Structure formats: structure tokens, C-alpha cells
GUFI-660835 format. One record per atom (N, C-alpha, C, O): residue in one letter; x, y, z. Coordinates in pm, whole numbers, plus 50000, padded with zeros to 5 digits. Layout:
! residues N
aXYZ
...
END
This chain:
! residues 187
m009831510668893
m010611500368839
m009191491068820
m008481487068912
s009031489168697
s007041481768650
s007431466468723
s008401468168796
e007101456468725
e006631448668801
e007651434968740
e008331426768802
a007361437068571
a008411429668525
a009751429468544
a010361418968560
e010311440868544
e012081440368569
e012081439668755
e013201437968804
h010991440968848
h011301440168990
h011361421068951
h012251415969020
l010991415568905
l010721405068900
l012131397568821
l012521386968870
r012901403368694
r013751402368658
r015041400568794
r015581390368836
q015241416868839
q015891417368943
q016381404269028
q017471398669040
r014651401269101
r014811391669230
r015801385669172
r016991388269188
q014981371469052
q015241365568956
q016891364169002
q017281354069060
k017581372668978
k018961378068922
k019771376669033
k020991375469026
e018861376769177
e019501379269313
e019261365669369
e020151361969445
m018361357769352
m017971345969356
m019411335669306
m020221328769368
r019301337169239
r020461329969104
r021611333969162
r022191323969206
a022221343869183
a023581347269277
a023481341969398
a024511335869429
l022571341769487
l022241334269650
l022861321269599
l023881315469637
e021981318269503
e021821301669451
e023561295969423
e024071286369481
h024051302369348
h025651301869287
h025961304269440
h026041293469498
r026091311769498
r026791318469630
r026841302669738
r027791295869777
f025591301469756
f025471286169854
f025681277369748
f025451267069811
f025841274969677
f025651259469598
f028461258869590
f029241249469574
a028681272969609
a029801273669613
a029801270069728
a029971257869720
l029681274069879
l029861274969989
l029811260470005
l030761254370054
s028751254469966
s028321241869980
s029251231369954
s029621223970045
s029661230269838
s030981223769766
s032231223669851
s032921213669872
s032451235869897
s033701243869969
s033801232770100
s034741225270127
r032631234170163
r032621228970286
r032601212770248
r033531205870291
l031571206470170
l031771189570134
l032751187670166
l033081181670268
f033611193270065
f035081190970000
f036431194670076
f037521191070034
s036251203170207
s037101204470316
s036611187870415
s037481179470440
r035341186270452
r034721176070487
r035491164470469
r036061158670561
i035511161370361
i036061151070304
i037421148470298
i037841137070315
a038571163470261
a039931160870288
a040171164570418
a041391165170435
s039551167470520
s039641161470692
s039771153070713
s040631149470794
g038951145170651
g039201127970686
g040181116970659
g040391105570700
f040941129070531
f042161118370481
f043401122470541
f044441115870540
k043181137070608
k044921140470671
k045601126870757
k046821125470764
s044641117370818
s045811110270852
s045911094270775
s046331083170807
c045261100470659
c045601083670598
c047671080070486
c048331083970390
k047681073170566
k049531072570483
k049191068870374
k048201062270342
d050181073770303
d050121075770149
d050781054170091
d051821050670036
t049691046170135
t050221029270095
t050041029069995
t049071033469933
p051441021069939
p050941014369773
p050121004669803
p050150999869916
f049301000469711
f048340988769668
f048690979969581
f049180984069476
d048570969769597
d048720963269440
d047530954269426
d046980951569533
e046900947969294
e045540940469302
e045420930269305
e044610923269244
r046690925769419
r046680911969477
r045750911769603
r044790904969637
s046460922369659
s046340924869790
s045590935069849
s045610936769971
y044770943669759
y044030959669833
y042590951869888
y041900958469965
r042250941569860
r040890937369885
r040870928670042
r039870923670092
s042360928470105
s042640921970210
s043120932770324
s043090931170446
n043550943370256
n044390962470338
n042720965670401
n041730967070330
d042760966170546
d042310977570543
d042840988970572
d042390996370660
a043790991270505
a043981005770456
a043461012270358
a043091024070351
f043450999670243
f042721004970167
f041721009770163
f041501019270088
y040801004470242
y039231009770260
y039101018170344
y037901020670356
a039981026670440
a040011035270527
a040441048770402
a039961059970420
r041261046270293
r041611049570198
r040681057770113
r040731070070106
y039871050470051
y039351046869946
y037681042170030
y037251030570036
p037151051370073
p035791047070135
p034811040970046
p034141031270080
i034711048069908
i033751047469859
i034501039669707
i035541042369647
v033461029369683
v033861021069568
v032671019069457
v031491017169487
t033141019869337
t032491024469280
t032431011369156
t033221011169062
s031591003069172
s031750990969048
s030140988168979
s029110993569019
s030210981168898
s029370972568798
s028800966168867
s029400964768974
t027510959268861
t026900948368971
t027750932868913
t027890921668961
n028220939668782
n029190921468771
n030900919668754
n031740912368702
s030740932568842
s032730930468899
s032550935369010
s033620938369064
l031030939069113
l032100940969219
l032580927669332
l033350928569428
c032010918469293
c033190909169387
c034220905969339
c034930897869400
r034570910569233
r035870910969233
r036860922969309
r038040920869336
c036060937569344
c036090950069397
c035980947569569
c036670954369645
a034700933569636
a034410936569744
a035520932069852
a036250922469826
p035610938169960
p036910934470083
p036490918070108
p035420913170073
e037410912070166
e038000900270130
e037190899770308
e037830905270397
a036160894570334
a035820888070506
a035040898370513
a034200895570599
k034850908770470
k033660918470577
k033050924870463
k033540922570352
l031970933370473
l031140937870432
l030800951370410
l030910957370517
f030280961770280
f030400973870275
f029250971670394
f028690962070446
d029210986370408
d028640994570527
d026901000070432
d025831002170489
y027181001070281
y025981002770204
y026670999870058
y027751002170003
l025080991670020
l025380984069862
l024511000069808
l023791004169899
i024471008169696
i023331015069679
i023891010569513
i024991012369461
i022771004869465
i022170997869340
i021571010069277
i020631016069329
d022081013269175
d021101027369089
d020861019868951
d021811013168909
g019941020368890
g019441016968747
g018730998968790
g018900989368715
a018070998368904
a017440988168954
a017060976568831
a017590965868804
s015770984668764
s015330980568678
s015810973568558
s015110970468461
q017230971168575
q018010972568478
q018990959768515
q019630953668429
v019010955968682
v019570944268762
v018820931468719
v017670930468677
s019650922868739
s019000905368704
s018750907868883
s018970916568968
l018140893768874
l017730888169043
l018910881369104
l019280882769221
p019570872368993
p021020865569039
p022350876869048
p023370873969110
a022200888668984
a023240899868965
a023200907269090
a024190911869149
a021800908269132
a021900911769258
a021960906069401
a022390911469503
a021470895269386
a022000887169509
a023300886169555
a023650886269674
l024090885169446
l025820884569440
l025900897369510
l026570898069614
c025500904169480
c025900918069504
c025290919669670
c025900922069774
l024450918069655
l023660921269847
l024350911569935
l024210911170057
a025180903269859
a026010895769977
a027240904170006
a028090900870088
h027280911769956
h028420919969991
h028380930570081
h029370937770095
a027280932570147
a026430943170179
a026080947170314
a025460937070346
a026040954170409
a025300952070550
a023750960470517
a022630957970563
n024140970470427
n022740975370423
n022710977270255
n023720977070185
a021310979270204
a021130983470084
a020240997670046
a019251001470110
v020791003969937
v019641014069918
v019521011169764
v020491010369688
i018241009669728
i017841001469582
i017351016369491
i016171019469503
v017901021869436
v017341029769325
v016921028069185
v017831023469116
g015891030169123
g015061024669025
g014481030868950
g014401041769006
d013771031868819
d012651035568787
d012151024168669
d012751018968575
s010531022768729
s010401009468634
s009651017568473
s008591012368437
k010101027568398
k009671033868298
k011231037068210
k011411042668102
q012181031168305
q013251031468222
q013251016468125
q012131011868104
l014501008168063
l014910999367972
l014890989868069
l015630990868167
p013940978568052
p014450966468155
p015480956768138
p015980955968025
a015960947968243
a016690939068238
a016260928168134
a015070925768115
i017420920768056
i017760912967972
i017640900568094
i018440899868188
l016350889668069
l015950883268205
l016140869568095
l015420866867999
q017230862968139
q017380841768065
q015540838368137
q015290835268254
t014740839968046
t013490828068109
t013630813168027
t012630806068010
d014230811468005
d014540800268000
d016060790168095
d016620779668066
g016240799368203
g017270793268284
g016770785268378
g015570786368403
p017580775668450
p017120766768563
p015840770668645
p015520782468645
k015200762868705
k014340763968844
k014730754868925
k015130743268916
p014390767669064
p015030757569182
p013950747469212
p012760748269181
d014470739269267
d013930727069320
d012920727869474
d012440717669523
f012810737169513
f012500742969627
f011090755669601
f011240762069497
s010280758069653
s009140766669662
s010250782769687
s010950785769784
v010060788669580
v010150799669610
v008940814469557
v008330813869450
d008830824169636
d007940833169668
d007980841069504
d008900847169451
p006770838469459
p007000843069306
p007230861169273
p007020866469164
a007470864969339
a008230877169363
a009200877469323
a009400886269238
w010610866069369
w011820863469379
w011690855169247
w012740848769236
d010800852469135
d011280843469006
d012060855368928
d011650865968882
a013310849568932
a014400854868817
a014150852668694
a015090856868627
t013190847468616
t012890848868490
t011970857668436
t011800863068326
r011420857468544
r010330871668552
r010660887068529
r010410894968438
f011450888068675
f011440904568717
f012840910568718
f013770902468720
s013140923368718
s014270928068776
s014620929568926
s013770925369004
l015600934168970
l015520934269131
l014370947969147
l013450946769228
l014480957769083
l013080969369118
l011820959269071
l011210953669162
d011540957368976
d010160946468959
d009920939969061
d008740940669098
a011140928869173
a010770920769224
a010760928369383
a010050922869467
v011420938769418
v010950943569515
v009830953569514
v009420958769617
i009370956069400
i008010966469376
i006580955469398
i005490958269446
d007150940169335
d006000930269359
d005630926769488
d004470924069516
r006690926669583
r007020917169687
r006250927169833
r005610921469920
y006480942269833
y006510954869917
y005470960869842
y004870969469906
g005100959169736
g004410971869718
g005050984669635
g006100984969570
r004440991369649
r004701008569573
r004771017669696
r004801029869682
n004821010769842
n004491022069915
n005201019270040
n004831020670157
l006881012769963
l007861010770060
l008191024070176
l008591035370146
p007951019770288
p008331028170401
p009851031570412
p010641023570461
m010421049070343
m011631050370314
m012271062670387
m012521072670320
p012541062370513
p012901072070688
p013811072770595
p014291064970514
p013991086570630
p015901087470577
p016811083770671
p016351079570777
p018161084470656
p018991084270744
p019261090570841
p019161102870840
a019701083070960
a019831092271085
a021061103471055
a022181100671013
g020701113171078
g021241126371079
g021771130770946
g022951134070936
t020951131170843
t020791137970712
t020051146570695
t019301148470790
l019941152170620
l019761169170566
l018641164670427
l018911155970345
p017831169970426
p017181170070265
p018181181770130
p018711192870139
m018031171270014
m018971179169988
m018301182569843
m017671172669806
p018251190669774
p017901192869633
p018571188869513
p019571194969474
p018091178969453
p018271172469325
p019561176769276
p020491168869258
r019611189769254
r021011195669148
r021911197769250
r022911202069192
h022201197269394
h023321194569474
h023921178869444
h025101176069427
h022721168869444
h023351156069404
h024681153269308
h025201142069304
r025201164969226
r025931158869132
r027111153769217
r027781143869189
f027251160369305
f028441161169419
f028471151569467
f029331150469555
l027751141469445
l027891124869517
l028021116469407
l027841104269408
q028441125569279
q028941114269132
q030361111269153
q031261118769190
p030391096369116
p031831095369122
p032831102969049
p033971102269095
a032661109468952
a033031120468849
a033851127568960
a035081126668958
v033191135069063
v033281144469146
v034401141869249
v035381148669279
l033931129069296
l034861123069412
l036081115869401
l036771110869490
r036271115969265
r037411104769170
r038531101969274
r038991090869303
r039011118169340
r040001116469393
r040341106569530
r041381102969586
r038591103869555
r038481094869670
r038081082769662
r037791074669750
t038081081969549
t037161070669501
t038201056369441
t039291057869386
c037691046069461
c038101034169369
c037171034469273
c036211041769297
t037161025869120
t036341022869072
t037051005168997
t038161000168986
d035881001768968
d037170988768943
d037880989068816
d038620979468797
d037830998068723
d038211002068626
d040161006668685
d041241006268625
n039791010368816
n041561015768817
n041601006768984
n042511011269054
a040910997369039
a041610988269160
a042440978069112
a043020970569191
END
């Protein structure tokens, strides 16, 4: 067998192992998610009462929303454990402030090379001194965080997590977890 044939065979074997690993990982993930919901009662929720109903957030622990509608989806008198703001380069500081007020912890994800936020440059100015990094007429959320804290933010991994290859992140997308998520469209 030539070296090229050997490499093609090895590549084929590695692809098969990767597919098997992916299938087993998927099965394990969905099994763990399902086991967490075995004790949930099938409680009906209506659009007026779900925000104050602990059973709703126990059954649907992941809530997806736009920054503009999060205030309508947020639990009353409670904080989300985590708020993940994706596309932070497109989020204005006022919208971010409203969202961050509903969370105990935040993960801000963005790419400064993506489309920028549309900022209201002629908006009202505060009567008090504000750190220039938080100037809502000049910065998106991502720009403000980078300007205030620098590009070398310490980002330790959350306790108890394992590194995950990017190809596995698609399992965390709302469409994959649709059966156990609530979006602002169906909340």
C-alpha cells in the first residue's frame, strides 16, 4: 500500500471515529437533558402568567430572545442565572443595560469585524460624569467592553466544563434544543 493510500485509509477511519464520537456525544447529551425533565409535570402556561410561574422556568430552563424582547420574557422578580449576548458588536449599550439587569452573570460574545451597531449619535447626554468607554453614542456593547477592559480580558472556563470542539457547538443552538427551550415567539 502506498503512503497516499495509507493516508486516505487512515483519514477514512478517523472520519468514521469522529462520526461515532459525534453520535455517542449527541445521544449522551440528549439523554442527560431528558433525564432532567422526567419529574416535570405537564403544566399548561398562558402568556399572562408564565413569567411568575417557577414551574415554567423549571420546565424550560433555556430562554432565547432578542435584546428588544427579553424584558417581556424575563421572569418577574428573579434573575436568569446566565445571559449570553451573541453578536455584541451589534448591541447598543441601552439595549444591553436592559438585558443585563435581568441576569446574575453574563457572557458577551462578539466579533469586532462584524457589522457595527446602529448608534443614536444625537441622543440625550447624561447630566453626570460617565466613563468614556460607556458612551452609548460612540460604542456598541462589544466596543465598550474592549475599550474599558482591553482585549486581554481574563476568561477562565466555568467550573466543571470541558473544552468542546466548535463542530459540537451546534448542539447548543436553539433549533436543536427546541423541545426544551422557549423563544420569545412562542412564549
